[in-house]
N, C-alpha and C positions, 0 to 999 in steps of 0.2 A: 504494500500500500504506500502511496506517495504521501508527502507532507500535507500540511493544512492549507495549502494554497488553493484558491477557488478554482483554478484551472487544472489542478492535479500535478503541478511540478515546477518547472523551471521558468515561470513567466518572467521573473526578474532578469533572466538572461536574454530575453527577446525584446526588451524595450517596452513591454506592456505597462500601462500605468493604472490599471484597474485595481480594485481592492485585493488584498492578499489573504485575508483570514476568512475562514468559513463561519457561518452562523451556527448556532447550536443545532438547528434543524438540518442544515446541510451536513454537518458532521454526523448526525444520527443516521441520515439517509446513506451517507457514504459507508459508515461502519456496518449498517445493516446489509448493504449490498456485498461488502467484503466478507461478512459472516456467511452469507448464502453461497458465495463463491468458494469459501473454505469447506463448507459442508459438501458441495459437489465434488471438490477435489478429494476429500476424505472418502466419499462413497466410491470414487474411481480407484483409490488406493486399496480400499477394502475388497473391491471386486477383483483387482489384480492379485491380491493375496489369496483370495478364495480359489481363483483359477490355477494359481501355481501350487496350491496345497492339494489339488486333486491328483 
């Protein structure tokens, strides 16, 4: 997961002048999405382990 920048990363390196910090709601949305992505990745790892265990 990237930092707390509203564009997800290196905006300061590209000359953008928009806000840099996420609101509480934006952080919550971003963390919820990240959590769901991790759940999907864990499910894929569990499936790979099951297949290799057969």
